[in-house]
C-alpha positions as CSV (number, residue, x, y, z in Angstrom):
1,M,104.4,78.7,96.7
2,K,102.4,81.6,97.9
3,I,104.0,85.1,98.3
4,G,103.2,88.1,99.9
5,I,103.2,91.4,98.4
6,L,103.4,94.8,99.6
7,A,104.9,98.4,99.1
8,D,104.8,101.9,100.1
9,T,104.8,101.2,103.7
10,H,106.0,105.0,104.0
11,D,106.5,104.6,108.1
12,N,102.8,103.6,109.0
13,I,103.9,101.3,111.7
14,L,100.7,100.0,112.8
15,A,99.6,99.1,109.2
16,I,102.8,97.6,108.9
17,Q,102.4,95.5,111.9
18,K,98.6,94.3,110.5
19,A,100.4,93.2,107.2
20,V,103.2,91.3,109.3
21,C,100.1,89.8,111.4
22,F,98.4,89.0,108.3
23,F,100.8,87.5,106.1
24,N,102.3,85.2,109.3
25,T,98.8,83.5,109.1
26,Q,99.3,82.7,105.5
27,E,101.9,80.2,105.3
28,L,103.7,82.0,102.8
29,Q,107.1,81.0,101.5
30,Y,108.2,84.8,100.8
31,V,107.2,88.2,101.2
32,I,108.1,90.6,98.4
33,H,108.2,94.4,99.3
34,A,108.2,96.8,96.1
35,G,110.0,99.7,97.9
36,D,109.1,102.9,100.1
37,Y,109.8,101.9,103.3
38,T,111.2,105.4,104.2
39,D,112.4,105.1,107.7
40,P,114.5,101.8,109.0
41,S,111.9,101.6,111.9
42,S,109.6,100.2,109.1
43,L,111.7,97.7,107.9
44,K,112.9,96.1,111.4
45,E,108.9,95.6,112.0
46,L,109.1,93.6,108.6
47,M,111.9,91.4,109.7
48,K,109.0,90.1,112.1
49,L,107.9,87.9,109.2
50,K,107.9,84.0,109.0
51,G,108.5,83.8,105.5
52,K,112.0,84.8,103.3
53,F,111.8,88.6,102.7
54,V,113.2,90.5,99.9
55,G,112.8,94.2,98.7
56,V,114.1,97.0,96.3
57,F,114.2,100.5,97.1
58,G,111.8,102.9,96.1
59,N,112.0,106.7,95.2
60,A,111.3,107.9,99.0
61,D,114.2,105.5,100.2
62,S,116.9,108.2,101.1
63,K,118.6,106.2,103.9
64,R,119.6,103.1,102.1
65,K,122.8,102.7,104.1
66,E,120.8,102.5,107.2
67,L,117.9,100.3,105.6
68,L,120.4,98.2,104.6
69,G,121.7,98.0,108.3
70,V,118.6,96.4,109.0
71,C,118.4,93.9,106.0
72,K,120.8,93.0,103.6
73,N,118.3,91.5,101.1
74,L,117.6,94.9,99.9
75,H,118.3,95.3,96.2
76,E,118.6,98.4,93.7
77,P,115.3,98.0,91.3
78,P,114.6,96.3,88.7
79,Y,115.6,93.1,90.7
80,D,115.2,89.8,89.1
81,M,114.7,86.4,90.7
82,L,113.2,82.9,89.9
83,L,110.7,81.5,92.3
84,D,109.0,77.9,91.6
85,G,110.3,78.2,87.9
86,K,108.8,81.7,87.6
87,H,110.8,84.8,86.5
88,I,109.7,87.5,88.7
89,I,111.0,91.4,88.4
90,I,110.5,93.6,91.2
91,T,110.7,97.2,90.9
92,H,109.0,100.3,92.5
93,M,108.2,102.2,89.0
94,L,107.6,99.9,85.7
95,E,109.4,103.2,84.0
96,S,112.4,101.8,85.0
97,L,111.9,98.4,83.0
98,S,113.0,98.3,79.3
99,K,110.3,96.9,76.9
100,R,112.4,93.2,76.6
101,A,112.3,92.9,80.4
102,K,108.5,93.1,80.1
103,T,108.0,90.2,77.5
104,M,110.8,88.0,79.0
105,T,109.4,87.4,82.5
106,D,106.1,85.9,84.1
107,V,105.6,88.2,86.8
108,I,106.4,92.2,87.2
109,I,105.6,93.4,90.7
110,S,105.5,97.2,91.0
111,A,104.3,100.0,93.3
112,H,104.5,104.1,93.6
113,T,101.3,104.6,92.1
114,H,99.7,103.7,95.5
115,V,96.9,102.2,93.3
116,P,96.5,98.4,93.9
117,E,95.9,96.8,90.3
118,I,96.4,93.0,89.1
119,K,96.5,92.1,85.2
120,Q,96.0,88.9,84.4
121,N,98.4,89.5,81.0
122,S,101.5,88.0,79.8
123,P,103.5,88.8,81.9
124,M,101.2,89.1,85.2
125,Y,101.5,92.6,86.3
126,I,100.9,93.3,90.3
127,N,100.7,96.6,92.3
128,P,99.9,95.6,95.7
129,G,98.6,99.5,96.3
130,E,99.8,101.1,99.4
131,C,100.4,99.1,102.6
132,S,100.3,102.9,104.5
133,G,97.3,103.9,103.6
134,W,98.3,107.8,103.8
135,I,96.5,108.7,100.3
136,N,93.4,106.5,99.8
137,G,92.6,105.2,103.4
138,K,93.1,101.4,102.5
139,N,95.9,99.4,103.7
140,T,96.3,96.7,100.6
141,V,98.9,93.9,100.2
142,A,98.8,91.2,97.6
143,I,99.1,87.2,97.8
144,L,100.5,85.3,94.7
145,D,100.1,81.7,94.3
146,L,102.9,80.5,91.8
147,K,101.4,77.1,91.9
148,T,98.0,78.2,90.7
149,F,99.3,81.5,89.1
150,Y,96.4,83.6,90.6
151,A,97.1,86.8,92.4
152,E,94.4,88.7,94.8
153,I,94.6,92.2,96.7
154,I,93.8,92.2,99.9
155,D,92.6,95.3,101.8
156,L,93.9,94.9,105.4
157,S,91.7,97.6,106.5
158,T,88.6,95.4,106.2
159,L,90.0,92.6,108.2
160,S,89.8,92.1,112.3
161,L,93.2,90.9,113.2
162,D,93.9,89.6,116.8
163,K,94.9,93.0,118.3
164,E,97.5,90.8,120.8
165,S,99.2,89.7,118.0
166,V,99.3,93.5,116.1
């Protein structure tokens, strides 16, 4: 099972459209968002994804009621899910996790720092960085293959995607 991961979209509609376009070419079963959509218009673009969508709220998501009006599959962090036999915790800020949670899981997905990072430890840590590109100028997302247990960061700003599908 392949999963797309993104976070910190912060209303950059063009970056979100590029992420959706890329993810829709990857045969993903799920796309996970680790928070900071900021505005419901950002979330509307994410509803164009082919895979199932799940997300958590971030610290910049003050319009929770409006965001839930666009997508019901948003949760308060941390959010636990089981996919392909792997226990996954999704949070916006790592500080919100207990020490026990960090040892009783396979994958922890976080965001908030805007810095892409993968740690192949046990558990595996994945921070996709910022999709928006507002801070570091890179539009990054991640792909996780649960079958091979391999994750990678993708810099969308280096990809040339079909402009008609963006």
